[in-house]
PLY file of the C-alpha trace (Angstrom):
ply
format ascii 1.0
element vertex 80
property float x
property float y
property float z
element edge 79
property int vertex1
property int vertex2
end_header
8.57 13.95 7.32
8.28 13.32 11.05
11.31 12.14 13.03
11.11 8.91 15.01
10.65 9.20 18.74
13.21 7.78 21.14
10.71 5.05 22.07
10.28 4.08 18.39
14.04 3.94 17.83
14.50 1.85 20.99
11.74 -0.54 19.88
13.34 -1.02 16.43
16.78 -1.59 17.95
15.42 -4.05 20.52
13.80 -6.04 17.70
17.10 -6.19 15.75
19.66 -6.57 18.53
19.96 -10.36 18.18
20.74 -10.05 14.47
23.34 -7.31 15.02
24.87 -9.10 18.02
25.70 -12.27 16.09
29.51 -12.29 15.73
29.34 -14.77 12.83
27.05 -12.75 10.61
26.85 -9.21 12.01
24.55 -7.28 9.73
22.96 -9.64 7.26
23.90 -7.37 4.34
27.59 -7.54 5.26
28.87 -10.82 3.86
32.41 -10.23 5.11
31.46 -9.20 8.67
33.52 -11.95 10.39
36.61 -10.96 8.36
36.13 -7.26 9.13
35.75 -7.98 12.86
38.92 -10.11 12.81
40.98 -7.50 10.92
39.93 -4.68 13.23
40.72 -6.80 16.30
44.15 -7.66 14.88
44.89 -4.01 14.07
43.89 -2.91 17.56
45.97 -5.54 19.34
48.98 -5.00 17.06
48.96 -1.21 17.47
48.31 -1.34 21.23
49.71 -4.65 22.50
49.85 -3.48 26.13
46.38 -1.91 26.23
44.50 -2.26 29.49
41.39 -0.28 28.54
39.25 0.45 25.50
36.58 3.07 24.73
34.12 2.09 21.99
32.05 5.12 21.02
29.07 4.37 18.79
29.36 0.72 19.75
25.97 -0.44 18.50
25.66 -4.01 19.75
29.32 -4.03 20.84
30.51 -6.59 18.29
33.98 -5.05 17.87
34.52 -4.97 21.61
33.32 -8.56 21.99
35.82 -9.64 19.36
38.58 -7.61 21.04
37.79 -9.24 24.39
38.38 -12.65 22.80
41.97 -11.58 22.12
42.48 -9.51 25.28
40.47 -11.10 28.10
40.07 -8.83 31.09
40.37 -5.62 29.05
38.55 -2.78 30.84
35.99 -1.61 28.26
33.55 1.27 28.16
30.80 1.23 25.54
29.14 4.45 24.51
0 1
1 2
2 3
3 4
4 5
5 6
6 7
7 8
8 9
9 10
10 11
11 12
12 13
13 14
14 15
15 16
16 17
17 18
18 19
19 20
20 21
21 22
22 23
23 24
24 25
25 26
26 27
27 28
28 29
29 30
30 31
31 32
32 33
33 34
34 35
35 36
36 37
37 38
38 39
39 40
40 41
41 42
42 43
43 44
44 45
45 46
46 47
47 48
48 49
49 50
50 51
51 52
52 53
53 54
54 55
55 56
56 57
57 58
58 59
59 60
60 61
61 62
62 63
63 64
64 65
65 66
66 67
67 68
68 69
69 70
70 71
71 72
72 73
73 74
74 75
75 76
76 77
77 78
78 79
């Protein structure tokens, strides 16, 4: 089996980014995506109420960070 090239992976991601970026549905197979996003945001803000920065490694489309920014506007974020 041949591995995908970086260009092929980028092309597939670019074609799916709108679907994965939708905060209401997230991945179409994940029915509870809005609830999961909300719970993670609540856990992050409860555990770190005075946070000024966030590092999201493996961020994908950045959905978790987008949700976090709704609760903590102005948070300095780095996506990786």
